[in-house]
PyMOL Python script that loads the backbone (N, CA, C, O; Angstrom):
from pymol import cmd

cmd.read_pdbstr("""\
ATOM      1  N   MET A   1      16.820  15.845  30.424  1.00  0.00           N
ATOM      2  CA  MET A   1      16.620  15.921  28.989  1.00  0.00           C
ATOM      3  C   MET A   1      17.669  15.100  28.253  1.00  0.00           C
ATOM      4  O   MET A   1      17.341  14.354  27.330  1.00  0.00           O
ATOM      5  N   SER A   2      18.924  15.233  28.656  1.00  0.00           N
ATOM      6  CA  SER A   2      19.992  14.496  27.991  1.00  0.00           C
ATOM      7  C   SER A   2      19.801  12.993  28.161  1.00  0.00           C
ATOM      8  O   SER A   2      20.075  12.215  27.247  1.00  0.00           O
ATOM      9  N   ARG A   3      19.334  12.599  29.326  1.00  0.00           N
ATOM     10  CA  ARG A   3      19.098  11.178  29.585  1.00  0.00           C
ATOM     11  C   ARG A   3      18.033  10.624  28.638  1.00  0.00           C
ATOM     12  O   ARG A   3      18.150   9.496  28.161  1.00  0.00           O
ATOM     13  N   GLY A   4      17.008  11.410  28.372  1.00  0.00           N
ATOM     14  CA  GLY A   4      15.951  10.983  27.462  1.00  0.00           C
ATOM     15  C   GLY A   4      16.444  10.826  26.038  1.00  0.00           C
ATOM     16  O   GLY A   4      16.057   9.888  25.341  1.00  0.00           O
ATOM     17  N   VAL A   5      17.304  11.747  25.601  1.00  0.00           N
ATOM     18  CA  VAL A   5      17.845  11.681  24.242  1.00  0.00           C
ATOM     19  C   VAL A   5      18.754  10.474  24.094  1.00  0.00           C
ATOM     20  O   VAL A   5      18.664   9.751  23.102  1.00  0.00           O
ATOM     21  N   SER A   6      19.625  10.246  25.064  1.00  0.00           N
ATOM     22  CA  SER A   6      20.534   9.100  24.965  1.00  0.00           C
ATOM     23  C   SER A   6      19.759   7.792  25.031  1.00  0.00           C
ATOM     24  O   SER A   6      20.135   6.820  24.375  1.00  0.00           O
ATOM     25  N   SER A   7      18.698   7.753  25.803  1.00  0.00           N
ATOM     26  CA  SER A   7      17.861   6.560  25.867  1.00  0.00           C
ATOM     27  C   SER A   7      17.177   6.309  24.525  1.00  0.00           C
ATOM     28  O   SER A   7      17.090   5.168  24.071  1.00  0.00           O
ATOM     29  N   THR A   8      16.698   7.370  23.898  1.00  0.00           N
ATOM     30  CA  THR A   8      16.050   7.251  22.594  1.00  0.00           C
ATOM     31  C   THR A   8      17.041   6.796  21.534  1.00  0.00           C
ATOM     32  O   THR A   8      16.720   5.943  20.707  1.00  0.00           O
ATOM     33  N   VAL A   9      18.235   7.357  21.554  1.00  0.00           N
ATOM     34  CA  VAL A   9      19.271   6.964  20.591  1.00  0.00           C
ATOM     35  C   VAL A   9      19.659   5.508  20.811  1.00  0.00           C
ATOM     36  O   VAL A   9      19.809   4.751  19.852  1.00  0.00           O
ATOM     37  N   GLY A  10      19.822   5.116  22.068  1.00  0.00           N
ATOM     38  CA  GLY A  10      20.168   3.728  22.375  1.00  0.00           C
ATOM     39  C   GLY A  10      19.112   2.757  21.887  1.00  0.00           C
ATOM     40  O   GLY A  10      19.439   1.701  21.344  1.00  0.00           O
ATOM     41  N   THR A  11      17.852   3.105  22.074  1.00  0.00           N
ATOM     42  CA  THR A  11      16.759   2.255  21.598  1.00  0.00           C
ATOM     43  C   THR A  11      16.775   2.160  20.077  1.00  0.00           C
ATOM     44  O   THR A  11      16.593   1.078  19.520  1.00  0.00           O
ATOM     45  N   ALA A  12      16.992   3.279  19.409  1.00  0.00           N
ATOM     46  CA  ALA A  12      17.033   3.278  17.943  1.00  0.00           C
ATOM     47  C   ALA A  12      18.169   2.408  17.427  1.00  0.00           C
ATOM     48  O   ALA A  12      17.996   1.668  16.458  1.00  0.00           O
ATOM     49  N   VAL A  13      19.329   2.493  18.068  1.00  0.00           N
ATOM     50  CA  VAL A  13      20.476   1.679  17.647  1.00  0.00           C
ATOM     51  C   VAL A  13      20.188   0.204  17.887  1.00  0.00           C
ATOM     52  O   VAL A  13      20.482  -0.630  17.031  1.00  0.00           O
ATOM     53  N   ARG A  14      19.616  -0.128  19.043  1.00  0.00           N
ATOM     54  CA  ARG A  14      19.306  -1.531  19.346  1.00  0.00           C
ATOM     55  C   ARG A  14      18.305  -2.111  18.358  1.00  0.00           C
ATOM     56  O   ARG A  14      18.369  -3.300  18.045  1.00  0.00           O
ATOM     57  N   GLU A  15      17.397  -1.306  17.870  1.00  0.00           N
ATOM     58  CA  GLU A  15      16.416  -1.788  16.899  1.00  0.00           C
ATOM     59  C   GLU A  15      16.974  -1.816  15.478  1.00  0.00           C
ATOM     60  O   GLU A  15      16.502  -2.592  14.647  1.00  0.00           O
ATOM     61  N   THR A  16      17.963  -0.987  15.191  1.00  0.00           N
ATOM     62  CA  THR A  16      18.500  -0.883  13.836  1.00  0.00           C
ATOM     63  C   THR A  16      19.557  -1.936  13.540  1.00  0.00           C
ATOM     64  O   THR A  16      19.616  -2.450  12.423  1.00  0.00           O
ATOM     65  N   VAL A  17      20.386  -2.263  14.512  1.00  0.00           N
ATOM     66  CA  VAL A  17      21.499  -3.188  14.274  1.00  0.00           C
ATOM     67  C   VAL A  17      21.025  -4.554  13.770  1.00  0.00           C
ATOM     68  O   VAL A  17      21.596  -5.054  12.800  1.00  0.00           O
ATOM     69  N   PRO A  18      20.007  -5.186  14.378  1.00  0.00           N
ATOM     70  CA  PRO A  18      19.563  -6.470  13.830  1.00  0.00           C
ATOM     71  C   PRO A  18      19.047  -6.346  12.397  1.00  0.00           C
ATOM     72  O   PRO A  18      19.279  -7.232  11.576  1.00  0.00           O
ATOM     73  N   PHE A  19      18.349  -5.252  12.095  1.00  0.00           N
ATOM     74  CA  PHE A  19      17.846  -5.045  10.740  1.00  0.00           C
ATOM     75  C   PHE A  19      18.999  -4.932   9.748  1.00  0.00           C
ATOM     76  O   PHE A  19      18.941  -5.508   8.661  1.00  0.00           O
ATOM     77  N   LEU A  20      20.045  -4.196  10.114  1.00  0.00           N
ATOM     78  CA  LEU A  20      21.206  -4.064   9.228  1.00  0.00           C
ATOM     79  C   LEU A  20      21.933  -5.390   9.067  1.00  0.00           C
ATOM     80  O   LEU A  20      22.413  -5.705   7.978  1.00  0.00           O
ATOM     81  N   ALA A  21      22.019  -6.166  10.133  1.00  0.00           N
ATOM     82  CA  ALA A  21      22.671  -7.479  10.045  1.00  0.00           C
ATOM     83  C   ALA A  21      21.886  -8.401   9.120  1.00  0.00           C
ATOM     84  O   ALA A  21      22.470  -9.090   8.284  1.00  0.00           O
ATOM     85  N   ILE A  22      20.570  -8.415   9.267  1.00  0.00           N
ATOM     86  CA  ILE A  22      19.736  -9.243   8.390  1.00  0.00           C
ATOM     87  C   ILE A  22      19.869  -8.775   6.947  1.00  0.00           C
ATOM     88  O   ILE A  22      19.919  -9.599   6.034  1.00  0.00           O
ATOM     89  N   THR A  23      19.926  -7.471   6.732  1.00  0.00           N
ATOM     90  CA  THR A  23      20.084  -6.927   5.386  1.00  0.00           C
ATOM     91  C   THR A  23      21.410  -7.361   4.776  1.00  0.00           C
ATOM     92  O   THR A  23      21.457  -7.743   3.607  1.00  0.00           O
ATOM     93  N   ALA A  24      22.478  -7.308   5.549  1.00  0.00           N
ATOM     94  CA  ALA A  24      23.798  -7.722   5.047  1.00  0.00           C
ATOM     95  C   ALA A  24      23.797  -9.205   4.687  1.00  0.00           C
ATOM     96  O   ALA A  24      24.329  -9.591   3.647  1.00  0.00           O
ATOM     97  N   VAL A  25      23.210 -10.028   5.532  1.00  0.00           N
ATOM     98  CA  VAL A  25      23.134 -11.470   5.244  1.00  0.00           C
ATOM     99  C   VAL A  25      22.303 -11.704   3.989  1.00  0.00           C
ATOM    100  O   VAL A  25      22.668 -12.523   3.145  1.00  0.00           O
ATOM    101  N   TRP A  26      21.193 -10.992   3.861  1.00  0.00           N
ATOM    102  CA  TRP A  26      20.330 -11.148   2.694  1.00  0.00           C
ATOM    103  C   TRP A  26      21.060 -10.743   1.414  1.00  0.00           C
ATOM    104  O   TRP A  26      20.901 -11.406   0.389  1.00  0.00           O
ATOM    105  N   ILE A  27      21.843  -9.686   1.445  1.00  0.00           N
ATOM    106  CA  ILE A  27      22.601  -9.255   0.266  1.00  0.00           C
ATOM    107  C   ILE A  27      23.619 -10.317  -0.127  1.00  0.00           C
ATOM    108  O   ILE A  27      23.783 -10.608  -1.312  1.00  0.00           O
ATOM    109  N   VAL A  28      24.299 -10.893   0.845  1.00  0.00           N
ATOM    110  CA  VAL A  28      25.276 -11.952   0.556  1.00  0.00           C
ATOM    111  C   VAL A  28      24.579 -13.151  -0.077  1.00  0.00           C
ATOM    112  O   VAL A  28      25.076 -13.710  -1.054  1.00  0.00           O
ATOM    113  N   ILE A  29      23.437 -13.549   0.467  1.00  0.00           N
ATOM    114  CA  ILE A  29      22.697 -14.688  -0.094  1.00  0.00           C
ATOM    115  C   ILE A  29      22.251 -14.385  -1.518  1.00  0.00           C
ATOM    116  O   ILE A  29      22.359 -15.243  -2.394  1.00  0.00           O
ATOM    117  N   MET A  30      21.744 -13.163  -1.763  1.00  0.00           N
ATOM    118  CA  MET A  30      21.324 -12.789  -3.118  1.00  0.00           C
ATOM    119  C   MET A  30      22.486 -12.853  -4.099  1.00  0.00           C
ATOM    120  O   MET A  30      22.332 -13.345  -5.217  1.00  0.00           O
ATOM    121  N   LEU A  31      23.646 -12.356  -3.685  1.00  0.00           N
ATOM    122  CA  LEU A  31      24.804 -12.372  -4.582  1.00  0.00           C
ATOM    123  C   LEU A  31      25.281 -13.794  -4.846  1.00  0.00           C
ATOM    124  O   LEU A  31      25.699 -14.107  -5.961  1.00  0.00           O
ATOM    125  N   LEU A  32      25.224 -14.653  -3.844  1.00  0.00           N
ATOM    126  CA  LEU A  32      25.596 -16.055  -4.054  1.00  0.00           C
ATOM    127  C   LEU A  32      24.632 -16.742  -5.020  1.00  0.00           C
ATOM    128  O   LEU A  32      25.061 -17.488  -5.901  1.00  0.00           O
ATOM    129  N   LEU A  33      23.351 -16.496  -4.860  1.00  0.00           N
ATOM    130  CA  LEU A  33      22.380 -17.083  -5.786  1.00  0.00           C
ATOM    131  C   LEU A  33      22.561 -16.539  -7.204  1.00  0.00           C
ATOM    132  O   LEU A  33      22.404 -17.273  -8.179  1.00  0.00           O
ATOM    133  N   TYR A  34      22.890 -15.262  -7.313  1.00  0.00           N
ATOM    134  CA  TYR A  34      23.130 -14.676  -8.631  1.00  0.00           C
ATOM    135  C   TYR A  34      24.373 -15.298  -9.267  1.00  0.00           C
ATOM    136  O   TYR A  34      24.395 -15.549 -10.472  1.00  0.00           O
ATOM    137  N   ALA A  35      25.400 -15.545  -8.467  1.00  0.00           N
ATOM    138  CA  ALA A  35      26.605 -16.197  -8.987  1.00  0.00           C
ATOM    139  C   ALA A  35      26.274 -17.600  -9.481  1.00  0.00           C
ATOM    140  O   ALA A  35      26.747 -18.012 -10.541  1.00  0.00           O
ATOM    141  N   LEU A  36      25.465 -18.336  -8.721  1.00  0.00           N
ATOM    142  CA  LEU A  36      25.049 -19.669  -9.175  1.00  0.00           C
ATOM    143  C   LEU A  36      24.228 -19.576 -10.458  1.00  0.00           C
ATOM    144  O   LEU A  36      24.361 -20.416 -11.348  1.00  0.00           O
ATOM    145  N   PHE A  37      23.392 -18.569 -10.548  1.00  0.00           N
ATOM    146  CA  PHE A  37      22.593 -18.327 -11.742  1.00  0.00           C
ATOM    147  C   PHE A  37      23.503 -18.111 -12.953  1.00  0.00           C
ATOM    148  O   PHE A  37      23.257 -18.670 -14.022  1.00  0.00           O
ATOM    149  N   LEU A  38      24.544 -17.308 -12.790  1.00  0.00           N
ATOM    150  CA  LEU A  38      25.453 -17.038 -13.905  1.00  0.00           C
ATOM    151  C   LEU A  38      26.331 -18.240 -14.227  1.00  0.00           C
ATOM    152  O   LEU A  38      26.614 -18.506 -15.395  1.00  0.00           O
ATOM    153  N   LEU A  39      26.762 -18.964 -13.203  1.00  0.00           N
ATOM    154  CA  LEU A  39      27.599 -20.141 -13.441  1.00  0.00           C
ATOM    155  C   LEU A  39      26.819 -21.273 -14.106  1.00  0.00           C
ATOM    156  O   LEU A  39      27.400 -22.077 -14.835  1.00  0.00           O
ATOM    157  N   GLY A  40      25.518 -21.343 -13.863  1.00  0.00           N
ATOM    158  CA  GLY A  40      24.696 -22.397 -14.449  1.00  0.00           C
ATOM    159  C   GLY A  40      24.175 -22.068 -15.830  1.00  0.00           C
ATOM    160  O   GLY A  40      23.440 -22.856 -16.425  1.00  0.00           O
ATOM    161  N   LYS A  41      24.547 -20.914 -16.344  1.00  0.00           N
ATOM    162  CA  LYS A  41      24.077 -20.482 -17.663  1.00  0.00           C
ATOM    163  C   LYS A  41      24.692 -21.363 -18.749  1.00  0.00           C
ATOM    164  O   LYS A  41      25.899 -21.603 -18.738  1.00  0.00           O
ATOM    165  N   PRO A  42      23.876 -21.846 -19.684  1.00  0.00           N
ATOM    166  CA  PRO A  42      24.431 -22.612 -20.803  1.00  0.00           C
ATOM    167  C   PRO A  42      25.416 -21.763 -21.610  1.00  0.00           C
ATOM    168  O   PRO A  42      25.314 -20.536 -21.647  1.00  0.00           O
ATOM    169  N   ALA A  43      26.356 -22.431 -22.245  1.00  0.00           N
ATOM    170  CA  ALA A  43      27.444 -21.742 -22.945  1.00  0.00           C
ATOM    171  C   ALA A  43      26.948 -20.778 -24.022  1.00  0.00           C
ATOM    172  O   ALA A  43      27.501 -19.686 -24.160  1.00  0.00           O
ATOM    173  N   GLY A  44      25.938 -21.146 -24.776  1.00  0.00           N
ATOM    174  CA  GLY A  44      25.489 -20.300 -25.876  1.00  0.00           C
ATOM    175  C   GLY A  44      24.410 -19.302 -25.498  1.00  0.00           C
ATOM    176  O   GLY A  44      23.989 -18.505 -26.336  1.00  0.00           O
ATOM    177  N   ALA A  45      23.962 -19.330 -24.269  1.00  0.00           N
ATOM    178  CA  ALA A  45      22.843 -18.468 -23.862  1.00  0.00           C
ATOM    179  C   ALA A  45      23.309 -17.039 -23.614  1.00  0.00           C
ATOM    180  O   ALA A  45      24.402 -16.796 -23.102  1.00  0.00           O
ATOM    181  N   SER A  46      22.460 -16.121 -23.987  1.00  0.00           N
ATOM    182  CA  SER A  46      22.727 -14.708 -23.731  1.00  0.00           C
ATOM    183  C   SER A  46      21.483 -14.117 -23.077  1.00  0.00           C
ATOM    184  O   SER A  46      20.423 -14.044 -23.698  1.00  0.00           O
ATOM    185  N   TYR A  47      21.615 -13.701 -21.836  1.00  0.00           N
ATOM    186  CA  TYR A  47      20.477 -13.161 -21.099  1.00  0.00           C
ATOM    187  C   TYR A  47      20.406 -11.653 -21.278  1.00  0.00           C
ATOM    188  O   TYR A  47      21.424 -10.961 -21.272  1.00  0.00           O
ATOM    189  N   GLY A  48      19.195 -11.165 -21.437  1.00  0.00           N
ATOM    190  CA  GLY A  48      18.976  -9.728 -21.550  1.00  0.00           C
ATOM    191  C   GLY A  48      18.877  -9.072 -20.181  1.00  0.00           C
ATOM    192  O   GLY A  48      18.870  -9.750 -19.154  1.00  0.00           O
ATOM    193  N   PRO A  49      18.800  -7.749 -20.176  1.00  0.00           N
ATOM    194  CA  PRO A  49      18.717  -7.021 -18.904  1.00  0.00           C
ATOM    195  C   PRO A  49      17.510  -7.415 -18.056  1.00  0.00           C
ATOM    196  O   PRO A  49      17.586  -7.399 -16.828  1.00  0.00           O
ATOM    197  N   ALA A  50      16.399  -7.768 -18.700  1.00  0.00           N
ATOM    198  CA  ALA A  50      15.198  -8.137 -17.941  1.00  0.00           C
ATOM    199  C   ALA A  50      15.428  -9.409 -17.130  1.00  0.00           C
ATOM    200  O   ALA A  50      14.914  -9.534 -16.018  1.00  0.00           O
ATOM    201  N   ILE A  51      16.184 -10.341 -17.668  1.00  0.00           N
ATOM    202  CA  ILE A  51      16.470 -11.585 -16.943  1.00  0.00           C
ATOM    203  C   ILE A  51      17.349 -11.288 -15.738  1.00  0.00           C
ATOM    204  O   ILE A  51      17.108 -11.804 -14.646  1.00  0.00           O
ATOM    205  N   HIS A  52      18.362 -10.463 -15.932  1.00  0.00           N
ATOM    206  CA  HIS A  52      19.239 -10.119 -14.808  1.00  0.00           C
ATOM    207  C   HIS A  52      18.463  -9.333 -13.746  1.00  0.00           C
ATOM    208  O   HIS A  52      18.666  -9.542 -12.550  1.00  0.00           O
ATOM    209  N   ALA A  53      17.589  -8.445 -14.172  1.00  0.00           N
ATOM    210  CA  ALA A  53      16.791  -7.667 -13.217  1.00  0.00           C
ATOM    211  C   ALA A  53      15.839  -8.561 -12.443  1.00  0.00           C
ATOM    212  O   ALA A  53      15.558  -8.301 -11.273  1.00  0.00           O
ATOM    213  N   SER A  54      15.337  -9.613 -13.083  1.00  0.00           N
ATOM    214  CA  SER A  54      14.386 -10.495 -12.402  1.00  0.00           C
ATOM    215  C   SER A  54      15.029 -11.229 -11.233  1.00  0.00           C
ATOM    216  O   SER A  54      14.328 -11.719 -10.347  1.00  0.00           O
ATOM    217  N   VAL A  55      16.349 -11.308 -11.224  1.00  0.00           N
ATOM    218  CA  VAL A  55      17.038 -11.936 -10.100  1.00  0.00           C
ATOM    219  C   VAL A  55      17.026 -11.005  -8.890  1.00  0.00           C
ATOM    220  O   VAL A  55      16.912 -11.470  -7.756  1.00  0.00           O
ATOM    221  N   PHE A  56      17.140  -9.708  -9.114  1.00  0.00           N
ATOM    222  CA  PHE A  56      17.275  -8.751  -8.015  1.00  0.00           C
ATOM    223  C   PHE A  56      15.984  -8.026  -7.636  1.00  0.00           C
ATOM    224  O   PHE A  56      15.824  -7.638  -6.478  1.00  0.00           O
ATOM    225  N   VAL A  57      15.076  -7.836  -8.561  1.00  0.00           N
ATOM    226  CA  VAL A  57      13.894  -7.012  -8.285  1.00  0.00           C
ATOM    227  C   VAL A  57      12.962  -7.615  -7.231  1.00  0.00           C
ATOM    228  O   VAL A  57      12.583  -6.898  -6.305  1.00  0.00           O
ATOM    229  N   PRO A  58      12.571  -8.894  -7.319  1.00  0.00           N
ATOM    230  CA  PRO A  58      11.645  -9.410  -6.288  1.00  0.00           C
ATOM    231  C   PRO A  58      12.184  -9.299  -4.858  1.00  0.00           C
ATOM    232  O   PRO A  58      11.452  -8.846  -3.978  1.00  0.00           O
ATOM    233  N   PRO A  59      13.435  -9.694  -4.592  1.00  0.00           N
ATOM    234  CA  PRO A  59      13.918  -9.509  -3.222  1.00  0.00           C
ATOM    235  C   PRO A  59      14.025  -8.036  -2.835  1.00  0.00           C
ATOM    236  O   PRO A  59      13.817  -7.681  -1.675  1.00  0.00           O
ATOM    237  N   PHE A  60      14.347  -7.183  -3.798  1.00  0.00           N
ATOM    238  CA  PHE A  60      14.462  -5.757  -3.503  1.00  0.00           C
ATOM    239  C   PHE A  60      13.105  -5.171  -3.119  1.00  0.00           C
ATOM    240  O   PHE A  60      13.025  -4.322  -2.231  1.00  0.00           O
ATOM    241  N   VAL A  61      12.045  -5.616  -3.779  1.00  0.00           N
ATOM    242  CA  VAL A  61      10.699  -5.156  -3.428  1.00  0.00           C
ATOM    243  C   VAL A  61      10.355  -5.598  -2.009  1.00  0.00           C
ATOM    244  O   VAL A  61       9.778  -4.831  -1.238  1.00  0.00           O
ATOM    245  N   GLY A  62      10.709  -6.836  -1.665  1.00  0.00           N
ATOM    246  CA  GLY A  62      10.483  -7.309  -0.300  1.00  0.00           C
ATOM    247  C   GLY A  62      11.278  -6.506   0.711  1.00  0.00           C
ATOM    248  O   GLY A  62      10.772  -6.176   1.784  1.00  0.00           O
ATOM    249  N   PHE A  63      12.514  -6.192   0.375  1.00  0.00           N
ATOM    250  CA  PHE A  63      13.359  -5.389   1.258  1.00  0.00           C
ATOM    251  C   PHE A  63      12.756  -3.999   1.463  1.00  0.00           C
ATOM    252  O   PHE A  63      12.721  -3.497   2.586  1.00  0.00           O
ATOM    253  N   LEU A  64      12.283  -3.381   0.389  1.00  0.00           N
ATOM    254  CA  LEU A  64      11.660  -2.060   0.511  1.00  0.00           C
ATOM    255  C   LEU A  64      10.385  -2.125   1.351  1.00  0.00           C
ATOM    256  O   LEU A  64      10.111  -1.223   2.143  1.00  0.00           O
ATOM    257  N   GLY A  65       9.613  -3.193   1.175  1.00  0.00           N
ATOM    258  CA  GLY A  65       8.408  -3.355   1.981  1.00  0.00           C
ATOM    259  C   GLY A  65       8.730  -3.473   3.459  1.00  0.00           C
ATOM    260  O   GLY A  65       8.051  -2.887   4.302  1.00  0.00           O
ATOM    261  N   HIS A  66       9.771  -4.235   3.766  1.00  0.00           N
ATOM    262  CA  HIS A  66      10.176  -4.383   5.168  1.00  0.00           C
ATOM    263  C   HIS A  66      10.681  -3.057   5.722  1.00  0.00           C
ATOM    264  O   HIS A  66      10.368  -2.696   6.857  1.00  0.00           O
ATOM    265  N   THR A  67      11.453  -2.337   4.931  1.00  0.00           N
ATOM    266  CA  THR A  67      11.958  -1.035   5.365  1.00  0.00           C
ATOM    267  C   THR A  67      10.804  -0.072   5.636  1.00  0.00           C
ATOM    268  O   THR A  67      10.815   0.649   6.634  1.00  0.00           O
ATOM    269  N   LEU A  68       9.824  -0.061   4.762  1.00  0.00           N
ATOM    270  CA  LEU A  68       8.666   0.807   4.951  1.00  0.00           C
ATOM    271  C   LEU A  68       7.887   0.415   6.205  1.00  0.00           C
ATOM    272  O   LEU A  68       7.449   1.278   6.966  1.00  0.00           O
ATOM    273  N   ARG A  69       7.719  -0.884   6.415  1.00  0.00           N
ATOM    274  CA  ARG A  69       7.005  -1.345   7.610  1.00  0.00           C
ATOM    275  C   ARG A  69       7.728  -0.907   8.878  1.00  0.00           C
ATOM    276  O   ARG A  69       7.097  -0.461   9.835  1.00  0.00           O
ATOM    277  N   GLU A  70       9.056  -1.035   8.882  1.00  0.00           N
ATOM    278  CA  GLU A  70       9.829  -0.615  10.056  1.00  0.00           C
ATOM    279  C   GLU A  70       9.751   0.895  10.259  1.00  0.00           C
ATOM    280  O   GLU A  70       9.698   1.372  11.393  1.00  0.00           O
ATOM    281  N   ALA A  71       9.745   1.644   9.158  1.00  0.00           N
ATOM    282  CA  ALA A  71       9.686   3.103   9.267  1.00  0.00           C
ATOM    283  C   ALA A  71       8.329   3.576   9.789  1.00  0.00           C
ATOM    284  O   ALA A  71       8.248   4.582  10.494  1.00  0.00           O
ATOM    285  N   LEU A  72       7.277   2.859   9.447  1.00  0.00           N
ATOM    286  CA  LEU A  72       5.934   3.259   9.855  1.00  0.00           C
ATOM    287  C   LEU A  72       5.508   2.668  11.195  1.00  0.00           C
ATOM    288  O   LEU A  72       4.451   3.013  11.725  1.00  0.00           O
ATOM    289  N   ARG A  73       6.326   1.788  11.733  1.00  0.00           N
ATOM    290  CA  ARG A  73       5.985   1.144  13.002  1.00  0.00           C
ATOM    291  C   ARG A  73       5.962   2.187  14.112  1.00  0.00           C
ATOM    292  O   ARG A  73       6.855   3.027  14.215  1.00  0.00           O
ATOM    293  N   THR A  74       4.936   2.117  14.927  1.00  0.00           N
ATOM    294  CA  THR A  74       4.845   3.064  16.038  1.00  0.00           C
ATOM    295  C   THR A  74       5.611   2.518  17.231  1.00  0.00           C
ATOM    296  O   THR A  74       5.545   1.322  17.517  1.00  0.00           O
ATOM    297  N   PRO A  75       6.336   3.379  17.925  1.00  0.00           N
ATOM    298  CA  PRO A  75       7.137   2.917  19.070  1.00  0.00           C
ATOM    299  C   PRO A  75       6.286   2.516  20.254  1.00  0.00           C
ATOM    300  O   PRO A  75       6.818   2.108  21.287  1.00  0.00           O
TER     301      PRO A  75
END
""", "prot")
cmd.dss("prot")
cmd.show_as("cartoon", "prot")
cmd.util.cbc("prot")
cmd.orient("prot")
């Protein structure tokens, strides 16, 4: 029984680590693009909350979709 549990935990960790690594890389890329977005802003421009949200919402929806797909995947 213990062997089965440790095998299951090991499999879960092996499948989770690449997903977490990809997520971390994706967050870094998003933040870099957001920094470029802010640095490229014209001096007199003032962006509202909707503009700032539009930078993060589309990738976040994709991230949630991927998370849901992984959660629903059958072993």
